[in-house]
C-alpha angles and dihedrals in degrees: 000000000000118000119192107200120194116207147274090061118188109246096246092048092049092049092050092049091051090050090051091049092051089051089049091240090122141013109226114216125196114220115236120244113292092006114161132207089244089062094045094104088062088061090064093238126157093197131025120203114198142158110267093238091059093046092048091051099044107033120086116209090205096050118100114258097206108144093001115135125236107284116216121186139187135189140091119338097256094051093046092051089051091048092051090049089052093054109279114142108211138022117209131185112225092196089076117107117275094252091050092047093047092051090049093049092047089054091050091051090052089052091049090050090055098042110032116089094172112131095003129124109250095217100049105021089230126124113285126231097265094052091043091053091053092050091046090056091051095047092046091051089051093048093048094046095050096031093240128149122259127182139183134203123199115196138183137172122228089239114111111281091234095058098113096182093052091046091054091047091051093047091052092049095048093046090063093051102057132087121247090248093054125088120225120192141170112231098184130249089073093298126133126191130203121195113205117195118201089017128122129205093274093053091047091052090053092048092047092051090055092047092051090058090056093045097048120088133177106293095010126077127196131231129209135191125197135199129172142190131259092041130130109265095025110099102145144018093270089056092050093050096039095049091045091054090045089054089050091052091052091047091053092049088054090058104263113329143148110249134173125208110258097037108156097227095058129085101228122198113262090234131032108275111244120250131202092234098077 
């Protein structure tokens, strides 16, 4: 879950958020300069944490909340009451002990996961392409900074792309096969993407093989493409996504296979194919 935290953060709250990020319970996002709560949905957050004074000043109780993340505030009692009246959802007290605060935040993230449709595909309930692209950027930056592996799997069934019932079935099956730290998304045109932090090419191949079993049905095979970092020719998130989708396209042309970018028997494009996500 993505948490957008506006400063100044109380020390205990900041420490708990960093612990949750290290445990992969949350992805902590830093708001850009001059960002407002009203623009928080554009930051692809599931939860926004903000001082009560800011929320009271910026939120509009009459404005529609469609697509707006869960807004959590802290501060003195008067400011928090004003923030709730203005449209904030939850008031927390950062003077609680770290275990209490972590439990409270975990519960809020579970609520946000149930309630927030922002950035999700309506048909499958999975992350949509725009939100997935933002998370891909963040994970790639992390992998490059700390020199950690990162892999991606792109998957599609041979069922027609417009088959909504089959797409929902496939989404439900794939959802039950991924780790909590992985990110599953629906990219449209019958294509699914899985982002695998701390996973090399071998691990991605094993994951893709399991996913293909779920995706295949009698009379319809499934194809999967894989790309990983670090790999020659992959220098940014657009390369990782583009080469992964290119591998999927080659796998489909071969009649439903599992194919990794860089395979010697494939004519790869000289440059990363463009995608509509970036």
